[in-house]
KEKE-649511 format. One line per field, with one value per atom (N, C-alpha, C): x, z, y; residue in three letters; residue number from 1; atom name. Coordinates in Angstrom, 1 decimal, m for minus. Example, Ala and Ser with C-alpha at 12.3 -4.5 7.8 and 13.67 -1.06 7.14 Angstrom:
xx	13.2/12.3/13.2/12.8/13.7/12.9
zz	7.8/7.8/7.8/7.1/7.1/7.9
yy	m5.7/m4.5/m3.3/m2.2/m1.1/0.0
resn	Ala/Ala/Ala/Ser/Ser/Ser
resi	1/1/1/2/2/2
name	N/CA/C/N/CA/C
! end
This chain:
xx	13.3/13.0/12.3/11.0/9.9/9.7/9.6/9.5/10.8/11.0/12.2/12.3/13.3/13.3/14.1/13.8/14.5/15.9/16.7/18.0/18.1/17.2/17.3/16.8/15.8/15.3/16.3/17.0/17.8/19.1/19.5/20.7/20.4/19.1/18.6/18.7/18.1/18.1/19.5/20.5/21.8/22.4/22.2/22.6/22.1/20.8/20.3/20.9/21.2/21.8/23.2/24.0/25.3/25.2/24.3/24.1/23.7/22.9/22.4/23.5/24.3/25.4/26.4/26.7/27.6/27.3/26.0/25.5/24.6/23.9/22.9/23.6/23.1/23.5/22.7/23.0/22.3/22.7/21.9/22.2/22.9/23.7/24.3/23.4/22.3/21.2/20.6/20.4/19.9/21.0/22.2/23.2/23.4/23.3/23.5/22.3/21.1/20.0/20.1/20.5/20.7/21.8/22.9/23.9/23.6/22.6/22.1/21.2/20.5/19.6/20.5/21.6/22.5/23.1/23.5/24.3/23.1/21.9/20.9/20.7/20.6/20.5/21.7/22.8/24.1/24.1/23.7/23.5/22.5/21.5/20.4/20.9/21.7/22.2/23.3/24.0/25.1/24.4/23.4/22.7/22.0/21.5/20.8/21.9/22.9/24.0/24.5/24.8/25.2/24.3/22.9/21.9/22.0/22.1/22.1/23.4/24.5/25.9/25.8/25.0/24.9/23.8/23.1/22.2/22.8/23.9/24.4/25.1/24.7/25.3/25.9/26.9/27.7/27.1/26.7/26.2/27.5/27.7/28.9/28.5/29.2/29.0/30.0/29.6/30.5/30.9/31.9/32.5/31.4/30.4/29.5/28.3/28.5/27.4/26.2/26.3/25.3/25.6/24.7/25.0/24.8/25.7/25.6/25.7/25.3/25.5/26.4/27.1/28.0/27.9/27.9/27.8/29.0/28.8/29.8/30.8/31.9/33.1/33.8/34.2/35.0/36.4
zz	79.6/78.3/77.6/77.9/77.3/75.8/75.5/74.0/73.6/72.3/71.7/72.1/72.9/73.3/72.1/72.1/71.1/71.8/71.0/71.5/72.9/72.9/74.2/75.3/75.2/76.3/76.7/75.7/76.1/76.7/76.4/77.0/78.4/78.7/79.9/80.9/80.3/81.1/81.6/80.6/80.9/81.9/81.9/82.9/84.1/84.3/85.6/86.2/85.3/85.7/86.3/85.6/86.1/87.5/87.5/88.8/89.9/89.5/90.7/91.0/90.1/90.5/91.2/91.0/91.8/93.0/93.2/94.3/95.3/94.8/95.6/96.3/97.4/98.2/97.7/96.7/96.1/96.5/96.7/97.0/95.6/95.7/94.6/93.5/93.9/92.9/92.2/93.0/92.5/91.6/92.0/91.2/89.8/89.9/88.5/87.7/88.2/87.4/86.8/87.5/87.1/86.0/86.4/85.3/84.0/84.0/82.8/82.1/82.6/82.1/81.5/82.3/81.5/80.3/80.3/79.1/77.9/78.3/77.3/76.6/77.5/77.0/76.3/76.7/76.0/74.5/74.5/73.1/72.3/72.8/72.0/71.6/72.3/71.9/70.9/71.0/69.9/68.5/68.5/67.4/66.7/67.4/67.0/66.4/67.0/66.3/65.2/65.2/63.9/62.7/62.9/62.1/61.5/62.3/61.9/61.1/61.5/60.8/59.4/59.1/57.8/56.9/57.6/56.9/56.7/57.3/57.3/56.0/55.4/54.0/54.2/53.5/53.5/52.3/52.5/51.4/51.1/49.8/49.1/48.1/48.0/47.1/46.0/44.8/43.5/43.1/42.3/41.8/41.0/40.3/39.5/40.3/41.5/42.6/42.8/42.4/42.6/43.8/44.4/45.5/45.1/45.9/45.6/47.0/47.2/48.5/48.3/49.2/49.1/50.6/50.6/52.0/52.7/54.0/55.0/55.2/55.1/55.4/56.6/57.5/58.6/58.2
yy	4.7/5.3/4.3/4.1/3.3/3.6/4.8/5.2/5.8/5.8/6.5/7.9/8.3/9.7/10.5/11.9/12.7/13.0/13.6/13.9/14.8/15.8/16.6/15.7/14.9/14.0/13.1/12.5/11.4/12.1/13.3/14.0/14.4/14.9/15.3/14.1/13.0/11.7/11.4/11.5/11.1/12.2/13.4/14.3/14.0/13.7/13.3/12.0/11.0/9.8/10.2/10.9/11.3/12.0/12.9/13.6/12.6/11.8/10.9/9.8/9.3/8.5/9.3/10.5/11.4/11.7/12.0/12.7/12.0/11.0/10.3/9.1/8.7/7.6/6.3/5.8/4.6/3.3/2.4/1.0/0.5/m0.6/m1.2/m1.5/m2.2/m2.5/m1.2/m0.2/1.0/1.8/1.8/2.4/1.6/0.3/m0.5/m0.2/m0.1/0.2/1.6/2.6/3.9/3.9/3.2/3.2/2.7/1.6/1.0/1.9/2.7/3.7/4.7/5.1/6.1/5.6/4.3/3.7/3.7/3.3/3.4/4.8/5.8/7.2/7.7/7.2/7.6/6.8/5.7/4.9/5.8/6.1/6.8/8.2/8.9/10.0/10.0/9.0/8.6/8.3/7.4/7.1/8.2/9.1/10.4/11.3/11.5/12.2/11.7/10.4/9.7/9.9/9.9/10.2/11.6/12.4/13.9/14.1/13.5/13.7/13.3/12.2/11.8/12.7/13.4/14.4/15.8/16.1/17.6/17.7/18.8/19.1/20.6/20.8/22.2/23.0/24.2/25.1/25.8/25.7/26.4/27.4/28.6/29.5/29.5/29.2/29.2/30.4/30.4/31.7/32.3/31.7/32.4/32.9/32.9/33.4/32.5/31.3/30.4/29.5/28.8/27.8/26.5/25.6/24.2/23.6/22.3/21.7/20.4/20.0/18.8/18.1/16.8/16.1/16.6/16.7/16.9/15.9/16.2/15.1/15.5/14.4/14.8/15.2
resn	Met/Met/Met/Ala/Ala/Ala/Lys/Lys/Lys/Gln/Gln/Gln/Ala/Ala/Ala/Asn/Asn/Asn/Phe/Phe/Phe/Glu/Glu/Glu/Thr/Thr/Thr/Ala/Ala/Ala/Leu/Leu/Leu/His/His/His/Thr/Thr/Thr/Leu/Leu/Leu/Glu/Glu/Glu/Glu/Glu/Glu/Val/Val/Val/Val/Val/Val/Asp/Asp/Asp/Ser/Ser/Ser/Leu/Leu/Leu/Glu/Glu/Glu/Asn/Asn/Asn/Ala/Ala/Ala/Asp/Asp/Asp/Leu/Leu/Leu/Ser/Ser/Ser/Leu/Leu/Leu/Glu/Glu/Glu/Asp/Asp/Asp/Ala/Ala/Ala/Leu/Leu/Leu/Ser/Ser/Ser/Thr/Thr/Thr/Phe/Phe/Phe/Glu/Glu/Glu/Gln/Gln/Gln/Gly/Gly/Gly/Val/Val/Val/Ala/Ala/Ala/Ser/Ser/Ser/Ala/Ala/Ala/Val/Val/Val/Arg/Arg/Arg/Cys/Cys/Cys/Gln/Gln/Gln/Lys/Lys/Lys/Leu/Leu/Leu/Leu/Leu/Leu/Gln/Gln/Gln/Lys/Lys/Lys/Val/Val/Val/Glu/Glu/Glu/Thr/Thr/Thr/Gln/Gln/Gln/Val/Val/Val/Glu/Glu/Glu/Ile/Ile/Ile/Leu/Leu/Leu/Leu/Leu/Leu/Lys/Lys/Lys/Lys/Lys/Lys/Gln/Gln/Gln/Asp/Asp/Asp/Lys/Lys/Lys/Thr/Thr/Thr/Phe/Phe/Phe/Thr/Thr/Thr/Thr/Thr/Thr/Glu/Glu/Glu/Lys/Lys/Lys/Phe/Phe/Phe/Gln/Gln/Gln/Glu/Glu/Glu
resi	1/1/1/2/2/2/3/3/3/4/4/4/5/5/5/6/6/6/7/7/7/8/8/8/9/9/9/10/10/10/11/11/11/12/12/12/13/13/13/14/14/14/15/15/15/16/16/16/17/17/17/18/18/18/19/19/19/20/20/20/21/21/21/22/22/22/23/23/23/24/24/24/25/25/25/26/26/26/27/27/27/28/28/28/29/29/29/30/30/30/31/31/31/32/32/32/33/33/33/34/34/34/35/35/35/36/36/36/37/37/37/38/38/38/39/39/39/40/40/40/41/41/41/42/42/42/43/43/43/44/44/44/45/45/45/46/46/46/47/47/47/48/48/48/49/49/49/50/50/50/51/51/51/52/52/52/53/53/53/54/54/54/55/55/55/56/56/56/57/57/57/58/58/58/59/59/59/60/60/60/61/61/61/62/62/62/63/63/63/64/64/64/65/65/65/66/66/66/67/67/67/68/68/68/69/69/69/70/70/70/71/71/71/72/72/72/73/73/73/74/74/74
name	N/CA/C/N/CA/C/N/CA/C/N/CA/C/N/CA/C/N/CA/C/N/CA/C/N/CA/C/N/CA/C/N/CA/C/N/CA/C/N/CA/C/N/CA/C/N/CA/C/N/CA/C/N/CA/C/N/CA/C/N/CA/C/N/CA/C/N/CA/C/N/CA/C/N/CA/C/N/CA/C/N/CA/C/N/CA/C/N/CA/C/N/CA/C/N/CA/C/N/CA/C/N/CA/C/N/CA/C/N/CA/C/N/CA/C/N/CA/C/N/CA/C/N/CA/C/N/CA/C/N/CA/C/N/CA/C/N/CA/C/N/CA/C/N/CA/C/N/CA/C/N/CA/C/N/CA/C/N/CA/C/N/CA/C/N/CA/C/N/CA/C/N/CA/C/N/CA/C/N/CA/C/N/CA/C/N/CA/C/N/CA/C/N/CA/C/N/CA/C/N/CA/C/N/CA/C/N/CA/C/N/CA/C/N/CA/C/N/CA/C/N/CA/C/N/CA/C/N/CA/C/N/CA/C/N/CA/C/N/CA/C/N/CA/C/N/CA/C/N/CA/C/N/CA/C/N/CA/C
! end
């Protein structure tokens, strides 16, 4: 992942890594390198999800039929 991947690209890379580790006959060195790539993709996905989580707002309808937003709380 030379450049910063978007979420979909990072997730696709992670899926390919998992598939490769589960199904390919890799040498120890190749398996370690592939695993490291997967960890990097997983970290990227987690960071992007955290960023989105802080941006999510809930749209609420008030009793007077107007709308307001508030930050999403877990």
